[in-house]
N, C-alpha and C positions, 0 to 999 in steps of 0.2 A: 521794521522793518514790514509789510504783506505779503504774500506771493499771493500772487493773480492766475488766474488761467485763461490764459486768453487765447483761443480757438482762429486760427487762422485759415478762413475759407484756404478749399481745393482751390475755386477757380485761378485764387492768386498764383498759381504757379504754371495753367495753360497760356501755355505763351505760342502767340499768332503769329509768322511772317517768315522771313527767310532765311533767319539764320538759328538752328537748334542745337547750339554749342554752350556745355557747362561753362560756365566759371573758368571752374577748377584745372579744367584742361587745356585751357588758354595758356601757351608758353612763353611768360613775360622778360624769360632771359636773350629769348630771339625777337623778341617786339624792343629791347632797350640797342641793340646789335644793329637795328635794324632804322631806330633811330638815331644812334650815333654814327652811323657808316651817312644817313641822313643828313645829320648835323657837318662831317666834313666837305661833304660835296657841296654843301650851300656856303661855308665858312671858304674855300676855294673855289668858289664857282669862276668870281671872273682872273683870278689865275688860270684854272683848267681852259675859259673861252682863248683868252690870251696865243696859251700852246697852241688848242687848234687851231689858230687865223697863224701864227707862225709856222704852224708845222703845213698846213696845206695851203699857206703864199708858198712855200719851198720846193713843193712837191707839185706844182701846176707849171703845166706846162705852158709859156709865152713866147708870144710872140712880136719881139721888140722893133719896132724901124726909128731907122736915123737918117736923119737928114745931112745933107754935106753941106749946110749952111743956118746960123741959127743960133739958138740959144740950146742945148743939149735935151733930150726929151726927160720927161718925165719918166722915171722906170716902171716900167706894168704891176710889176710882183708890190711896188709901193703903195701903188694907186687900189689895188687890190687887196692890200693893209690895212689903205683909211677908208676906202667903202664898207669893211666889213667893221669897224671901231663905230664906223657913221651908225652903221644900221644895229650893233649894239645896244649900243647908249640911246639911241636916238638924238646925235648930237645933230648942231647947225655946222656948217664945214668952216667956220671959223672955229669954234670950239672941236673942232676933229683937229684940223691943224694944232691948234695949241694943246691937245694931250697926244697926241703924234709925236711932237718936239721933245715932251717928258720920254717918252717909252721910245725914241729913236734909236738907240742901243739896245736897249730889248730886243727889237725886230728888225735887227742888223740891216737900217735903214740910212742910206747916205747922205739923203739927200731928203725934206722933208716936200712932200706938194703943198703948195702955197693952196688959199681956200678957193679962191679963184681958180685956178686948175682944176681944181676936183668940182667947182662947180660945173665947169665947160664942160670937162670929160663925164661928168654926172647928166649932162645934157645933146649928148652928142649917140647915135645912134650906132654906138661899137658893140 
């Protein structure tokens, strides 16, 4: 092996731009912690969204209209949960109904609103 003398021009080390941070000063452990935290949030994103929907649906003040005759009305809480799930996943009302049937116990819903009820309530000026 033959040693060679390569001289690196000094203009290579003249950095311009917004950042002037030496790479040895970057704390990689803190970046890894942030990445792990980001990964945990992304893994649990749907679960956290469902918990937020359930929390805010429980805390929201409702005014429930009860008719004296006819079919019992759909609970306002169930409608709020349905519209939030509908918006979260960008589903059709039929798909929202199917997903809510699976998640009825989680959201503590006695009756899941039908897709036609969701469509009718969404079109009303509530």
